[in-house]
Steps between C-alpha positions, in 0.01 A plus 500: 500500500297767656739778605452827679762771419568805715713776341350399165560832331870531581772368277538150628135455608385591156727240352356237747154599376585469134695189521245334737222577253706375202552173684130458558485582862205695659641830626345725771687829491450720806570862423433848613471639142339254262566732186838330428333153458241409240182361660365304198776232478432132539627366836554852651303623795597847621415592862532850640600472877729638758773249557579660832160414633475112559121509517478644145718229343381182669263427206768565254726225645218256577496178296838580329775246421763764570532869590790706354623838636712703268439820694794737539578852586487769227655780718858426428719566808219631716404316822241223425330202664274412209650158453473404872160656546349334197651164581348514855166583358510240237608225751218603725251480219623157379463352846143627521436348153680171557732557209858375536727561216683841486787613274647840558761720325790636710856579383862392536616831639476449880630137492856357480444126477736362232665834422867530404710747701478778246129499498467440879743767616507759223203515266218410732598727778496788241153394386371486852608863557268607208220256548491442876133565531393268222736228619372534860145460374606180312646360818201580703263349237695171489488469881112524475481243214736253671298518822169472319448133528410492134657313204721785390763579251708819487645599163820714523594666171794744457446822302204453272486598130237514237659250261267237343453157641795276429421193716871439545540659840689334788356418841642382827337418827592706805837614350583771244688424184832660402485775244129551564431857416177523294198303386194597290167543669354252244745222616413571858133471420559177316670354815202625718239336285688167499570519872125535591447131420837382612504350855881459472519879541316517833676672786776618266662827386563462133778710352467571130740653241567520135 
């Protein structure tokens, strides 16, 4: 496949790049700082552009089989709209380019589907107190993606770790799984790369857990 990856220098995005290249896909990584990615690697095209400006990323998403956004806030608990703003820009650029497949990374935090009472009424409300800005950004981003008219998939991981790829993760469509607390960025990236070519995941929120 020909994939475009936004957020390619973050933890999950970098895993998408590495695993995509290892699988023989052509990866176009859109970044602000190219120093974290090697330029002279077979199959890798590094593009420096501002994801918040649709006019600068139309070319980056033109002629691609899928577009991946692994963009997330790096400001902890501070107010943020980075996920929603970048999703809006990417969707606009994809419509201009005529590219249809979009996979984005969100999170389980703001969503209760499939949760047991302990998680729904105790643990998640506590988490929302500390991460309310990040979670609000996830919700706003998902609304934009769902209304985009594109062939979208939303990936919702719990807390991310840096453990190596296991390939033994669990997934569930539109419902969370019990005892789903952590998952590795490598496993999330593995699901993303697979989902890019899987039409069965269109218009779905995929929960993933270890």
